[in-house]
C-alpha positions as CSV (number, residue, x, y, z in Angstrom):
1,M,65.2,122.6,-44.0
2,P,68.7,122.3,-45.3
3,K,69.9,125.2,-47.4
4,G,69.7,124.7,-51.1
5,L,66.9,122.0,-50.9
6,F,63.8,124.1,-51.3
7,K,62.8,127.7,-50.7
8,K,60.6,128.2,-47.7
9,P,57.0,127.2,-48.3
10,V,54.1,129.5,-47.7
11,C,51.2,127.7,-46.0
12,M,48.4,127.7,-43.5
13,A,49.2,128.4,-39.9
14,R,49.0,125.7,-37.3
15,I,50.0,126.1,-33.6
16,D,52.4,123.5,-32.3
17,I,55.9,123.1,-30.8
18,L,58.5,124.8,-32.9
19,L,61.8,123.4,-34.3
20,D,65.0,125.3,-34.9
21,N,67.1,125.4,-38.1
22,N,68.6,122.0,-37.1
23,L,65.1,120.5,-36.7
24,D,65.7,120.2,-32.9
25,L,62.9,121.2,-30.4
26,M,63.1,125.0,-29.7
27,E,63.1,126.0,-26.1
28,D,61.5,129.1,-24.6
29,G,62.9,129.4,-21.1
30,D,61.8,126.3,-19.2
31,D,59.2,125.3,-21.7
32,W,59.0,124.3,-25.4
33,A,58.5,127.2,-27.8
34,E,55.1,127.2,-29.4
35,G,53.9,129.0,-32.6
36,E,52.8,128.7,-36.2
37,C,54.3,125.6,-37.6
38,G,52.7,125.1,-41.1
39,E,56.1,125.6,-42.8
40,I,57.7,123.1,-40.4
41,D,55.1,120.5,-41.2
42,V,55.8,120.8,-44.9
43,E,59.5,120.6,-44.3
44,L,59.3,117.5,-42.3
45,I,57.0,115.8,-44.8
46,T,59.4,116.8,-47.6
47,L,62.5,115.4,-45.9
48,A,60.9,112.3,-44.4
49,T,60.8,108.9,-46.2
50,K,57.9,106.6,-45.9
51,G,58.2,104.7,-42.7
52,D,60.2,107.3,-40.8
53,N,57.1,108.2,-38.7
54,K,55.6,105.2,-37.0
55,E,52.3,107.0,-36.3
56,F,52.0,107.9,-40.0
57,P,54.1,105.3,-41.9
58,F,52.8,106.3,-45.4
59,S,53.7,109.9,-45.0
60,G,56.9,111.3,-46.5
61,F,58.2,112.6,-49.9
62,A,61.9,111.6,-49.6
63,A,63.3,114.7,-51.2
64,R,66.9,113.8,-50.5
65,E,66.6,110.5,-52.5
66,R,64.8,112.3,-55.3
67,I,67.5,114.9,-55.8
68,G,70.1,112.3,-56.9
69,A,67.6,110.5,-59.2
70,R,66.6,111.4,-62.7
71,L,64.0,114.1,-62.5
72,N,60.9,114.2,-64.6
73,K,59.6,117.7,-63.8
74,Q,55.9,116.9,-64.2
75,Q,56.1,113.6,-62.3
76,F,58.0,115.4,-59.5
77,I,55.3,118.1,-59.2
78,S,52.5,115.6,-59.3
79,D,54.1,113.3,-56.7
80,Y,54.9,116.2,-54.4
81,T,51.4,117.7,-54.7
82,N,49.8,114.3,-54.0
83,E,52.0,113.7,-51.0
84,L,51.1,117.1,-49.4
85,T,47.4,116.6,-50.3
86,N,47.4,113.1,-48.8
87,D,48.8,114.6,-45.6
88,G,45.9,117.0,-45.2
89,F,47.0,120.2,-46.9
90,K,44.6,121.8,-49.3
91,N,45.1,124.0,-52.4
92,V,48.7,122.8,-52.9
93,K,50.6,124.5,-55.7
94,I,54.1,123.5,-56.6
95,I,56.2,126.0,-58.6
96,M,59.4,124.5,-60.0
97,G,62.0,126.6,-61.8
98,D,64.9,125.2,-63.9
99,T,66.4,123.2,-61.0
100,I,65.0,121.4,-58.0
101,G,66.5,124.1,-55.8
102,D,64.1,126.7,-57.4
103,T,61.0,124.8,-56.1
104,Q,58.5,126.7,-54.1
105,V,55.5,125.3,-52.2
106,Q,52.3,127.4,-51.8
107,I,49.4,126.2,-49.7
108,S,46.4,128.3,-49.1
109,D,43.3,127.8,-47.0
């Protein structure tokens, strides 16, 4: 996730192919690197806009577009929580400080 957008989320572990800091596939020798990817899933949903993923066209929070818009804190938290819940995460808690850059995502099993 780009620096300054959100702090790293804490969430459930899923095993999948990992991405590097540039969101490119991470390699491990001659194969793709695999590991826990719950944080990556949240990052991708946060950055994606609806329609970016053809397999899941209704998934995406569009954080970049929301940063430039007027921000209603309660609506932002509600929309973000709903988006992550709709994408299968459970027990989502969004903690937002004074600015959007102080936002933290916590997801527990």
